[in-house]
N, C-alpha and C positions, 0 to 999 in steps of 0.2 A: 464740861460737856458729858464726861462719863457719868457724873452724878445725875444729870438730867435724864440720860438714857436709862440708868438703873432704876429711876422712878417711873418714867413714862412707858418704857417698853413692856414691863409686866402687865400694864393695864390694857394693852392692845388685845391680847387674847381674851381677857375678861369682857371687854366691850363686844368682841365678836360673838362670844357665847351668849351674852345678854341679848344682842340684837337678833342673831340668826336662830338661836334656840327658841326664843319667844315668837319669832316670825314663823318658824316651822309649826309650832304648836297652834298658833293663831290660824294658820291655814287649815290644819287638820280639823280643828273644831269649828272654824268659821265657815268652811266650805259647806258642810251639811246644814248649818244654820241659814246660810244665804240661800241654799236650794229650797229649804222649807219655806222661807219667806217668799220666794218666787212662786212656789206652787200654791200657797194658801192665800196669797194676797187677793183682793177683789179683782175678778176677771182672770185669775190664774187657772192653771190646768187642774188644780184640785182645791178650789176655793173653800176656805174655812175661816170665816170672818172673825170668830171669837179667838181662835188660836193665833191668827195673824195679829190681832189687836194686842194680845198678851205679849207675844214675841216682839212686836214692833215697839211696845212700851218699854220692855226690858232693854232693847238695843238703844233706844233713844236716851234712856236713863243713864246707862253706862257710858255712852258717848258724851253725856253732858257733865259728868263728874270730872273735875280737873285731876290730872294724873297724880300729882303730889298727894291730894286728898284721898284718892283711890288707894294709893300705896299705904297710907296710914290706916285706912279702914281695913285693909287686908292683912295687917300685921298678925292678928291671931291665926289666920289661915297659913301665913308664911311660917310661923312658929310650929304649927301643927304638922306641916308637911316636911319642912327642912330642919326643924329644931332651933331655928334662930330667925330673927327679923331683919337681918342685914346680910350683906355679901351677895356674890354673883348668883348662886343657886336660888336663894330666897327671892331675889329681885326679878327673876324670870317669871314668877307667878303674877305679880301685878302688871308686868309688861304684857303678858299673854292675855290677861283679862281685859286690859285696855284695848288690845289690838283685835280681839275676836269680833266684837260688834262693828268695829270700823271696817274690817275686811268683809264681813257678812253683808253690810249695807252696800259696799262697793260692788260685790258680786251680784247682789239683787238688782242694782241699778243697771248693770251691764246685761244681765240675762233678760230682763224685761224689754230691753231695747233691740233685741234680735228681730230681724225682719219677720213679721207675722206670716208672710207668704211661705217662708221656709217651714214654719211650724205647721201650717195647714197642709202643706205637701206631705210632711211626715205623718200627720194624722190620717190623711187620705190613703196612705199606704199601710195603715194598720199598726203603726208604731205605738208602743205603750208609753205611759208618762215617763217611766224611767229611761226608756230608750230616747225619748225626745230630749230629756235633760242631758244625758251623757253622750249621745251621738249627734245631737243637733245644736242645742243651746250653748253648751260649754265649748265645743269646737268653734262655733261661729263667733263667740265672744272672747276667744282665747287671747287675741292681741290686747284687748282692753283689760282682761283679767291680769295679764302680765304687767300691764301698766299699773293696775291696782295693787299688785303685790309689791311693785317697786315703791309705790307711795307708802304702803304699810311699813316697809323696811326703813325708809327714810324717816318716817314718824317715830319709829322705834329707836332710831339713833338719837333723836332729840329727847325722847322720853328717858333713855338710858343715861343721858347726860344730866337730866334733872334728878334722876334717882341717886346720882352721886352725891347730891346735897345732903342726903340722909343715910349715907353708908351703903349705897347700892353697888359700889365697886366700879371698876372700869375707868375710862378717861375722865368721866364726869367727876368722880370722886377725887382724882388726882388734881383736876383743875380747881375744885373747891378747897380741898385740904391744903395742898401745897401752894397753888397759885394765889388763892384769895386769903385764906387764913394766915399762911406764913409769908404772904406778900412776895412770893417768888414769881415775878411776872414772866420770866423766861420759861418756867414750867407751865404756867397758864397758857401762854401762846403756843407752846409745843403741843399741848393737849387740844387746843382749839384748831390748830392747823391739821392735826391728824383726824379730828372729827369731821372737819370740812372735806378733807381728802376722801374719807370713807363715803360721805354723801355723794361726792362727785363720781366715785368709782361705781357705786350702786346705780346711780342715775344713768351713767354711760352704758353699763351692762344691760340694764332694764330697757333702755331705748333701743339698743341694738337687737335684743331678743324680740321686742315688739315688732320691729321693722322686718325681721327675718320671718316671723310667724304670719304677719299680715299679708295674705295673698292678694288682697284688693289693691 
């Protein structure tokens, strides 16, 4: 038991860094991208069809690339930024790149579904486009945005486990290296149980926050 704990426990903080570090970065960069997509889409507050088409194509492309392949493609970038193509810090980069378009698309879909009457009321009172975004659209869609962030984090947990197959660190690497390669099934199951528990905790917290924020 002590041996299992000595192998599995150090991987837990690595997984938390992988997941929540990349989740934070994906929200920081995905939020403005989602807002731009919302503003420039056909019928948007600042319609720019060419810009929207370019951004829409980039988002669709990145979302279409399987994560393992995306990680391999970004190895030169990982080396350039962190000095190596493996480990926790390096793996945050492909995780973030994978999550940014996912969150941006979720944000766009929720913002465009805000009641048009609320937007028209804000426009009639002379609100600027920026005020409509930050004082109307985002607050109105906040419960759904929280749900979207929960989905992003859960997806990142799965991606981080896959990253372990090629030296990404965390519980995924423990499961692959010790559980699969060395045929240590007890370690494999310990890693799996911890990953599932993390997903359940994130889903529980996300659901409670969404319910608390949702005034409807």
